[in-house]
C-alpha positions as CSV (number, residue, x, y, z in Angstrom):
1,M,-10.0,17.8,25.4
2,A,-8.0,15.8,28.3
3,N,-5.8,14.2,26.3
4,P,-4.5,15.5,22.9
5,P,-4.3,12.7,20.0
6,K,-0.9,11.1,20.0
7,V,-1.1,10.5,16.1
8,A,-1.9,13.2,14.2
9,I,-2.0,13.1,10.2
10,S,-1.2,16.1,8.0
11,S,-3.5,16.8,4.8
12,E,0.4,16.3,3.2
13,E,0.4,12.6,4.4
14,I,-3.1,11.8,3.1
15,Y,-2.4,13.4,-0.3
16,D,0.5,11.4,-0.2
17,F,-1.1,8.0,1.0
18,L,-3.9,8.4,-1.6
19,C,-1.0,9.0,-4.8
20,L,0.2,5.6,-3.6
21,R,-3.1,4.1,-3.6
22,N,-4.1,5.5,-7.1
23,K,-0.1,3.8,-7.9
24,I,-1.5,0.5,-6.6
25,F,-4.9,0.7,-8.6
26,E,-3.2,1.6,-11.8
27,L,-0.4,-1.6,-10.9
28,I,-3.6,-4.3,-10.5
29,D,-5.1,-3.0,-13.2
30,R,-2.1,-3.6,-15.5
31,S,-1.6,-7.1,-13.7
32,I,-5.5,-8.2,-14.1
33,A,-5.2,-7.0,-18.1
34,I,-2.4,-9.7,-18.4
35,D,-3.3,-12.5,-16.5
36,G,-7.3,-11.8,-15.4
37,H,-6.8,-13.9,-12.0
38,H,-7.6,-11.5,-9.1
39,K,-9.6,-11.2,-5.8
40,S,-12.6,-9.1,-5.2
41,Y,-10.4,-7.8,-2.4
42,E,-7.6,-6.3,-4.8
43,G,-6.4,-3.3,-3.5
44,R,-8.3,-2.5,-0.1
45,M,-6.3,-0.5,1.7
46,S,-6.9,0.5,5.4
47,I,-4.7,3.4,7.9
48,V,-4.6,1.3,10.8
49,F,-4.1,3.6,13.9
50,P,-2.5,2.1,17.0
51,N,-4.5,-0.2,19.7
52,R,-5.1,1.0,23.3
53,F,-1.7,-1.0,24.5
54,E,0.2,0.7,21.0
55,D,-0.9,4.1,21.5
56,T,1.9,5.3,23.9
57,E,4.4,4.7,21.0
58,G,2.4,6.5,18.4
59,V,2.5,4.1,15.5
60,M,0.8,4.2,12.3
61,K,0.4,1.1,10.0
62,I,-0.7,1.2,6.6
63,K,-2.5,-2.3,5.7
64,L,-2.9,-3.8,1.7
65,D,-4.8,-6.5,0.6
66,C,-3.8,-7.4,-2.4
67,Y,-3.5,-11.0,-4.4
68,V,-1.5,-9.9,-7.7
69,L,1.2,-7.6,-6.7
70,G,4.1,-8.7,-4.6
71,P,5.1,-12.0,-2.9
72,T,1.9,-12.7,-0.3
73,R,-1.5,-11.1,-0.1
74,H,-1.3,-9.3,3.1
75,Y,1.1,-6.6,3.7
76,Y,1.6,-4.0,6.7
77,W,3.8,-1.5,7.2
78,A,4.5,0.6,10.3
79,G,5.9,4.0,11.1
80,K,5.9,6.6,13.7
81,T,4.0,8.8,11.0
82,L,1.5,8.2,8.5
83,Q,4.2,9.6,6.1
84,E,7.0,6.6,6.9
85,A,4.8,4.2,6.4
86,T,3.7,5.5,3.5
87,N,7.6,5.7,2.6
88,K,8.4,2.1,3.3
89,A,4.9,0.8,1.5
90,R,6.0,2.8,-1.9
91,K,9.8,1.2,-1.8
92,D,8.0,-2.0,-2.0
93,V,5.2,-0.4,-4.7
94,D,8.0,0.3,-6.6
95,Q,9.5,-2.7,-6.6
96,W,6.2,-4.5,-7.7
97,E,6.0,-1.9,-10.6
98,K,9.3,-2.6,-11.8
99,E,8.1,-6.7,-11.6
100,V,4.9,-6.2,-13.7
101,E,6.9,-4.1,-16.3
102,I,8.9,-7.4,-16.9
103,Y,5.8,-9.5,-16.8
104,E,4.0,-7.1,-19.4
105,Q,7.8,-7.2,-21.6
106,E,7.1,-11.2,-21.4
107,C,3.5,-10.9,-22.3
108,D,4.9,-8.7,-25.3
109,N,7.3,-10.7,-26.7
110,Q,5.3,-14.0,-26.9
111,D,3.1,-12.6,-29.1
C-alpha cells in the first residue's frame, strides 16, 4: 500500500458506536410508544469518512437521522477519531434520554 490510511477504526470504537446505536433505538422505541409519530428514517446512523479534501485532517463524523429525539431531525458529530465523535454524540443522547424520561413521567401522571 503506497499511502497508509489516515483514518483507522478500532474494534472497540465500533463496539462503542454500536452500543450508542442500540441506546438510540431504545429511546426511539420509547418515544414512539408514547406519541406514535415518526418517520421511516428513524435512527439511521452513518459513520461518515472524510471526503477527499478533508482527508488530510482525519476528521470522522457520525450522522444520525431522527425525528422523534432531540430538537432537529438530522445530527452530525465530528472528531479526530470515531471514539471522539461517539463521545460527543453520547452527550446529546444522554440528554435526550432525560427528556424521554420526563415525557414518560408526564404521560404517566395524566393517566
